C-alpha positions as CSV (number, residue, x, y, z in Angstrom):
1,M,0.1,0.1,-0.3
2,K,1.3,3.4,-0.7
3,V,-0.3,6.6,-0.3
4,F,0.4,9.4,-3.2
5,K,-0.2,12.9,-2.8
6,F,-0.8,15.5,-6.2
7,G,-0.6,19.4,-5.6
8,G,-2.3,21.8,-6.9
9,A,0.6,22.2,-9.4
10,S,-0.2,19.3,-10.7
11,V,-3.5,19.8,-11.9
12,K,-4.2,23.0,-12.8
13,D,-4.8,22.2,-15.7
14,A,-6.2,19.4,-18.2
15,G,-2.2,18.1,-19.0
16,G,-2.0,18.4,-15.1
17,V,-4.5,15.6,-15.2
18,R,-3.5,13.4,-18.5
19,N,0.2,13.3,-16.1
20,V,-1.0,12.4,-12.8
21,A,-2.6,8.8,-15.0
22,R,0.8,8.6,-16.7
23,V,2.2,9.0,-13.3
24,L,-0.2,6.1,-11.9
25,G,0.9,4.3,-14.8
26,H,4.5,3.1,-13.5
27,Y,2.7,1.4,-10.5
28,P,0.1,-0.7,-12.2
29,K,0.1,-3.3,-9.6
30,D,0.4,-1.2,-6.3
31,D,-2.3,-0.5,-4.0
32,L,-2.5,3.0,-4.2
33,L,-4.3,5.8,-1.7
34,I,-4.5,9.3,-4.1
35,V,-4.8,12.4,-2.1
36,V,-5.5,15.3,-4.6
37,S,-5.4,18.9,-3.8
38,A,-7.3,21.6,-5.6
39,M,-6.7,22.7,-9.3
40,G,-3.9,25.4,-9.5
41,K,-5.3,28.7,-7.5
42,T,-8.7,27.3,-6.7
43,T,-8.6,27.7,-3.3
44,N,-6.7,31.2,-3.6
45,A,-10.3,32.2,-6.3
46,L,-12.6,31.2,-3.7
47,E,-11.1,32.6,-0.7
48,E,-12.2,35.7,-3.0
49,V,-15.6,34.1,-3.2
50,V,-15.7,34.1,1.3
51,Q,-14.9,37.8,0.7
52,A,-16.8,39.1,-1.1
53,H,-19.3,37.1,0.8
54,A,-17.9,38.3,3.9
55,Q,-18.3,41.6,2.9
56,G,-21.8,41.7,1.1
57,G,-20.5,41.7,-2.1
58,D,-21.5,39.8,-5.4
59,A,-19.5,36.8,-5.5
60,K,-21.3,35.2,-8.1
61,G,-19.3,36.4,-11.0
62,R,-16.3,35.0,-9.6
63,T,-18.4,31.4,-8.7
64,E,-19.1,31.1,-12.2
65,T,-15.4,31.9,-13.6
66,L,-14.2,28.5,-11.5
67,R,-17.2,26.6,-12.5
68,T,-16.8,26.9,-16.1
69,A,-13.6,26.3,-15.9
70,H,-14.1,22.9,-13.9
71,L,-15.9,21.6,-16.5
72,A,-14.2,22.4,-19.4
73,V,-11.3,20.6,-18.0
74,L,-13.6,17.7,-16.9
75,E,-14.7,17.5,-20.4
76,E,-11.2,17.6,-21.9
77,V,-10.2,15.3,-19.6
78,A,-13.1,12.7,-19.9
79,P,-15.5,13.8,-22.7
80,G,-19.6,12.8,-22.1
81,D,-19.2,11.9,-18.6
82,A,-22.4,13.0,-17.5
83,A,-22.5,11.2,-14.5
84,A,-19.0,13.7,-13.3
85,Q,-20.9,16.3,-15.0
86,D,-23.4,16.3,-12.7
87,A,-21.5,15.4,-9.4
88,L,-20.1,18.8,-10.3
89,K,-22.9,20.5,-11.2
90,V,-24.6,19.5,-7.8
91,S,-21.4,20.9,-5.6
92,F,-21.6,23.9,-7.4
93,R,-25.1,24.4,-6.9
94,E,-24.2,23.5,-2.7
95,L,-21.9,26.6,-3.2
96,E,-24.3,28.7,-4.6
97,R,-26.9,28.1,-1.6
98,A,-24.6,29.2,1.1
99,L,-23.5,32.3,-0.9
100,A,-27.4,32.7,-1.2
101,Q,-27.3,33.4,2.9
102,R,-26.5,35.9,5.4
103,P,-23.2,36.4,6.6
104,G,-23.8,34.7,10.4
105,G,-20.6,35.7,12.1
106,R,-19.3,32.5,12.3
107,A,-16.5,33.6,8.9
108,D,-14.4,31.0,9.8
109,E,-16.8,27.8,9.9
110,D,-17.7,29.9,6.2
111,Y,-14.6,29.6,5.3
112,D,-14.1,26.1,5.5
113,R,-17.4,25.2,4.2
114,M,-17.1,27.1,0.9
115,V,-12.3,26.7,0.1
116,S,-13.1,23.2,0.8
117,M,-15.1,22.9,-2.4
118,G,-11.9,23.1,-4.5
119,E,-10.9,19.5,-3.4
120,L,-13.9,18.3,-3.8
121,W,-13.8,19.7,-7.9
122,S,-10.7,18.4,-8.8
123,T,-10.6,14.8,-6.7
124,L,-14.1,14.6,-9.4
125,V,-12.6,15.8,-12.6
126,V,-9.3,13.0,-12.1
127,S,-11.6,10.9,-10.6
128,A,-13.2,10.8,-14.1
129,H,-10.6,11.0,-16.2
130,L,-8.7,8.0,-14.2
131,R,-11.7,5.8,-15.4
132,H,-11.7,7.4,-18.8
133,V,-8.1,5.8,-19.4
134,G,-9.0,2.4,-18.1
135,I,-7.7,3.1,-14.2
136,A,-10.3,1.5,-12.2
137,N,-10.5,3.9,-8.6
138,T,-13.1,4.5,-6.1
139,W,-13.4,8.3,-5.1
140,L,-14.0,8.6,-1.4
141,D,-15.0,11.8,0.0
142,A,-12.0,12.4,2.7
143,R,-14.5,14.2,4.8
144,T,-16.2,10.3,5.9
145,V,-12.5,9.2,7.5
146,V,-10.9,12.4,8.4
147,R,-13.1,13.2,12.3
148,T,-11.8,16.6,13.4
149,D,-12.5,19.1,16.2
150,A,-14.6,22.1,15.7
151,G,-11.0,24.6,15.2
152,F,-12.3,26.1,11.9
153,R,-9.1,26.7,9.1
154,A,-7.0,24.5,11.4
155,A,-8.7,21.6,13.0
156,K,-7.2,19.1,15.1
157,V,-7.5,15.4,14.4
158,D,-9.5,12.7,16.6
159,W,-7.4,10.0,15.6
160,Q,-9.5,7.2,17.4
161,A,-12.5,8.5,15.6
162,C,-9.8,8.5,12.6
163,E,-9.3,4.7,13.4
164,N,-12.7,3.9,13.6
165,L,-14.3,5.2,10.4
166,A,-11.1,4.0,8.6
167,A,-11.8,0.6,9.2
168,R,-15.3,0.5,8.3
169,Y,-15.5,2.6,5.7
170,L,-11.8,2.8,4.5
171,G,-10.1,-0.6,4.7
172,P,-13.2,-2.4,2.8
173,L,-11.5,-0.3,-0.5
174,F,-8.7,-2.4,-0.9
175,H,-10.4,-5.6,-0.6
176,N,-9.8,-5.9,-4.7
177,T,-5.4,-5.8,-5.5
178,P,-5.0,-3.5,-7.2
179,G,-7.0,-1.1,-5.2
180,R,-7.3,2.1,-6.7
181,V,-9.4,5.1,-3.8
182,L,-8.8,8.9,-4.8
183,T,-9.5,11.0,-2.5
184,Q,-9.1,15.6,-1.3
185,G,-6.5,16.9,1.0
186,F,-7.0,19.4,3.5
187,I,-10.5,18.3,4.6
188,G,-12.1,16.6,7.6
189,R,-15.6,16.9,9.4
190,T,-16.7,17.3,12.9
191,A,-18.5,14.6,14.6
192,D,-21.8,16.9,13.9
193,G,-21.4,17.2,10.4
194,R,-19.7,20.2,10.1
195,T,-17.3,20.8,7.3
196,T,-13.8,21.9,8.9
197,T,-9.8,22.3,6.9
198,L,-6.3,21.1,8.2
199,G,-4.6,24.7,7.5
200,R,-3.4,26.0,3.9
201,E,-1.2,22.9,2.4
202,G,-3.0,20.6,4.6
203,S,-3.3,18.1,2.1
204,D,0.7,16.7,3.1
205,F,-0.8,16.5,6.2
206,S,-4.0,14.2,4.7
207,A,-1.1,12.0,3.1
208,A,0.2,11.7,6.5
209,I,-3.1,10.5,8.2
210,F,-4.6,8.4,5.4
211,A,-0.7,7.0,5.4
212,Y,-1.2,6.1,9.5
213,L,-5.1,4.7,9.0
214,L,-3.7,2.5,6.4
215,G,-0.3,1.7,8.1
216,A,1.1,2.1,4.3
217,E,4.2,1.5,2.7
218,S,5.4,4.6,2.1
219,V,4.0,8.2,0.8
220,T,5.1,10.1,-1.9
221,I,4.9,13.7,-3.3
222,W,5.2,14.6,-6.6
223,K,5.6,18.3,-7.0
224,D,7.4,20.1,-9.5
225,V,10.7,20.1,-8.2
226,P,13.0,17.2,-8.0
227,G,12.9,17.3,-4.3
228,M,13.4,19.5,-1.5
229,F,17.1,21.4,-1.7
230,N,19.0,23.4,1.3
231,A,17.4,26.8,0.4
232,D,15.0,28.7,-2.2
233,P,16.6,28.3,-5.9
234,K,14.9,31.3,-6.9
235,R,17.0,33.0,-3.5
236,F,20.0,31.5,-3.2
237,P,22.4,29.9,-6.3
238,D,23.9,27.3,-5.8
239,T,21.7,25.2,-4.0
240,R,22.7,21.4,-3.3
241,L,19.5,18.3,-3.0
242,L,19.0,16.6,0.3
243,S,18.7,13.4,-0.7
244,H,18.5,12.1,2.5
245,I,17.5,13.5,6.3
246,S,15.4,12.3,9.0
247,Y,12.1,13.0,10.6
248,R,13.8,15.2,12.8
249,E,15.8,17.4,10.4
250,A,12.7,18.0,8.2
251,I,10.4,18.4,11.1
252,E,12.7,21.0,12.3
253,L,12.8,22.8,8.8
254,S,9.1,22.8,8.1
255,Y,8.8,24.5,11.7
256,F,11.2,26.8,10.2
257,G,9.0,28.2,6.7
258,A,10.4,25.4,4.8
259,S,7.6,25.0,2.4
260,V,8.3,21.9,0.6
261,I,6.6,20.0,3.7
262,H,3.5,21.1,5.6
263,P,4.4,21.1,9.5
264,R,2.5,18.4,10.8
265,T,2.9,16.1,8.1
266,L,5.9,14.1,9.9
267,Q,4.7,13.4,13.4
268,P,1.9,10.9,12.3
269,L,4.5,9.2,9.8
270,Q,7.1,9.2,12.2
271,R,5.2,7.4,14.5
272,K,5.2,4.5,12.8
273,R,8.3,5.3,10.6
274,I,6.9,5.5,7.4
275,P,8.9,7.1,5.2
276,L,8.5,10.3,3.1
277,Y,9.5,11.1,-0.7
278,V,9.1,14.1,-2.5
279,R,9.9,13.6,-6.2
280,S,8.9,15.4,-9.5
281,F,6.3,14.3,-11.4
282,I,8.0,15.8,-14.4
283,D,10.7,13.8,-14.0
284,L,9.9,10.0,-13.3
285,D,13.4,9.3,-13.0
286,A,15.1,12.1,-11.1
287,P,15.6,10.2,-7.8
288,G,14.3,12.6,-5.4
289,S,14.2,13.2,-1.7
290,T,13.8,10.8,1.4
291,I,12.8,11.4,4.5
292,D,13.3,8.7,7.3
293,D,14.7,7.8,10.8
294,R,17.8,7.9,9.3
295,G,19.8,11.2,10.4
296,D,23.6,10.1,9.1
297,N,22.5,13.2,6.3
298,D,21.7,15.9,9.2
299,S,24.8,18.2,9.1
300,L,25.8,17.6,6.2
301,V,24.4,20.5,4.3
302,P,23.6,24.1,5.5
303,S,19.8,24.5,4.7
304,F,18.6,28.2,4.5
305,I,14.9,29.2,5.0
306,V,13.8,32.9,4.6
307,K,10.3,34.3,5.8
308,P,9.6,37.6,4.1
309,K,7.2,40.6,5.2
310,Q,7.5,39.8,8.7
311,L,6.7,42.1,11.7
312,L,8.9,42.0,14.6
313,I,6.7,43.2,17.6
314,S,7.8,44.6,21.1
315,I,5.5,43.9,23.9
316,T,6.2,46.3,27.1
317,P,3.6,46.8,30.2
318,R,3.1,50.6,30.6
319,D,3.8,50.6,34.1
320,L,8.1,49.2,32.9
321,S,6.9,46.8,35.5
322,F,8.8,42.6,35.0
323,I,7.9,40.5,31.8
324,V,6.7,37.7,34.3
325,E,4.8,34.6,33.9
326,E,1.4,36.7,34.7
327,N,1.9,38.6,31.4
328,L,2.8,36.3,29.2
329,S,0.2,34.4,29.9
330,G,-2.3,37.2,28.4
331,I,-0.1,38.2,25.6
332,F,-0.1,34.2,24.6
333,W,-3.9,34.4,25.1
334,L,-4.3,37.1,23.0
335,F,-2.4,35.6,20.3
336,A,-4.1,32.6,20.1
337,Q,-7.7,34.0,20.6
338,H,-6.3,36.4,16.9
339,N,-4.7,33.1,15.4
340,V,-1.3,34.4,15.1
341,R,1.3,31.9,15.0
342,I,5.0,33.2,16.4
343,D,7.4,32.6,14.7
344,L,10.2,33.5,17.0
345,M,9.9,34.9,21.1
346,Q,12.7,36.2,22.9
347,N,12.5,38.8,26.1
348,S,14.1,40.8,28.1
349,A,13.5,42.4,31.9
350,L,11.1,44.7,30.3
351,A,10.0,43.7,26.8
352,F,8.5,40.6,24.9
353,S,9.8,40.8,21.6
354,V,7.7,38.1,18.7
355,V,8.0,37.7,15.0
356,V,4.7,36.8,13.1
357,D,3.6,37.5,9.3
358,D,2.5,40.4,8.3
359,T,-1.3,39.4,7.9
360,P,-4.7,41.2,8.6
361,R,-4.8,39.1,12.2
362,S,-1.7,40.4,12.8
363,R,-2.3,44.2,12.6
364,Q,-5.8,43.8,14.5
365,L,-4.0,41.7,17.2
366,I,-1.4,45.1,17.5
367,V,-4.4,46.9,18.1
368,E,-5.9,44.5,21.3
369,L,-1.9,44.6,22.6
370,G,-2.1,48.1,22.3
371,K,-5.0,48.3,24.8
372,G,-3.2,47.0,27.5
373,Y,0.6,47.0,26.7
374,E,3.0,50.0,25.1
375,V,3.8,48.3,21.4
376,R,6.0,49.1,18.9
377,Y,6.8,47.3,15.8
378,N,8.9,46.9,12.4
379,E,7.5,45.7,9.4
380,G,8.8,45.2,6.0
381,C,11.9,42.5,7.9
382,E,12.9,38.9,6.8
383,L,13.1,36.2,9.4
384,V,16.2,34.3,8.5
385,T,17.4,30.3,9.9
386,V,20.0,28.9,9.1
387,R,20.4,25.0,10.0
388,H,24.1,23.6,10.4
389,H,26.0,27.3,10.1
390,D,29.5,28.1,10.1
391,E,30.7,32.0,10.2
392,A,30.7,32.7,6.8
393,T,28.1,31.6,6.1
394,L,26.4,34.1,8.5
395,A,28.3,37.1,7.5
396,A,27.8,37.0,4.0
397,L,23.4,36.7,4.8
398,T,23.5,39.2,6.8
399,T,26.1,42.0,5.5
400,G,24.7,45.4,4.4
401,K,21.3,44.4,6.7
402,E,20.2,46.2,9.8
403,V,20.3,43.1,12.0
404,L,17.4,43.5,15.0
405,L,17.5,41.1,16.5
406,E,19.6,37.1,16.7
407,Q,19.3,34.2,18.0
408,R,21.2,31.2,18.4
409,S,22.0,28.0,19.3
410,R,24.4,24.7,18.5
411,T,23.1,24.0,14.7
412,T,20.4,26.9,14.5
413,A,20.7,30.7,13.8
414,R,18.4,33.0,13.2
415,F,17.8,36.5,12.5
416,V,15.3,38.8,11.6
417,L,17.0,41.6,9.4
418,K,15.6,45.3,7.6
419,P,16.9,45.0,4.7
């Protein structure tokens, strides 16, 4: 049993959908569970639909554009598949019904209900194409198995419930060999039937969830790059492929902001020692990257992670009292309430400094913090993280830039820079 995950870039158009079938054709005898993301920039487009709806605007034009585009791709890759066309139209009508309702003050729940449609649409198209080219498959609504809490936009998985549901609904789908099950990433469902999402880029996590539940032999994430690199090739010359790293190293890199693997993907795989492969759907002969429990190569190559558009926020009690646990508990509570993730933190006697993404949520949080504390912030910052660093590398990275904050450990150096 193998789990394959195809992201939005791999199914962005008819050619991409056909390429999924080409990749699967190289595994004719394997049981496969295939996780597929929304097509191309569909999630971004649906976020615009949600925003227009929340602001009382007209989202019909954007919705019709998505509907036309998906039906056009379906007709190109599975011409005349009336059942798939009907299923796609039914799903779009569900979105239209959601948009016909007034915003009810449940912004995150409305977001999950509507943005999750993208994954449903893409899998209906891909499943139809696979049938069209003779690859039998079973379409599965991931929400049947992925049970979560009601933490909309970043729901937590109820693993015990998922195991029970997988035994009941997922296991029987592989009684015939080779079994091919096509399902969605990113989405789940609460016990009372409400749709949730696992966070942006959560399809990688979905693949790991299904692999854990099935006891899969491996997970492969198919991407438009040859594997994991030690830095972004667009920003750094002479980048190197990380051909083999450990779960621990990959978790560290993803936590610090590496974009290839979703931060929560590795933990369930590590628990069952399921290897993760990152491979190119363009060049199937490329070796890619392997992530497993072997850490022999972790420190051989320095890795560089740059997060732009960061805010450095400094929080000080108005009475100049020490920053102690009582202050911190209230500050952390505000961060949790606004769903703002802290990327770096540091405190002195009188100030608590954090680095966060510059988002509307973060800006609103600054306003709330200002009601009880003196708050200063720097915008337009970069957060640079270097794993397995040396002094020459750090000097080259920081030359010509203002260093606003610095942290170092034996293996990791982090800088907040003002370009």
